[in-house]
C-alpha positions, 0 to 999 in steps of 0.5 A: 463470514469474518466481518471483523477481520475484513474490517481491520484489514480494510482499515489498515490498507486505507490508513497505509494508502492515506499515509503514503498519499499525504506524506508530502503534504503533512507533518512527519508526526502526522505521517508516523501516527497514521503509519503506526495506526495502520501497523496496529490494525495489521497486527490486530488483523493477524490476531483476529485471523489466528482465532477465526474459525473461517479466516479470510487469509490462511496465515500459513501461506506467509511461510512461503518465502517465494510468495512473500518476496513476490508480494513485497517485490511486485508493489516495489517494482511497480512503484519504481516504474511509476516513479521513473515514468514520464508522467511525474507531477509538474511534467506534461505528457505533451512536452516532448512532442515536436511542434509544427510551425508553418 
């Protein structure tokens, strides 16, 4: 069991999510700091996985260009769809519904 690899990957993902989530509510310096910490943990994860006897992720799968494109493009497409959807901050879902008076 690769506990160290799992811990670094979990920390990296949590910091990345925190960076994105707090981006609008914090200073750019703090955002860049948490992003740098997340990238450092991702780098540490790669080093740990290269040396692990039973790694969590076989790093050889990243040699597949199609797989890398899918793993990068999927979240970007999902984010674009979420951003263009009707439920943005400040928009009410029932705002477009017609009102009945009578």
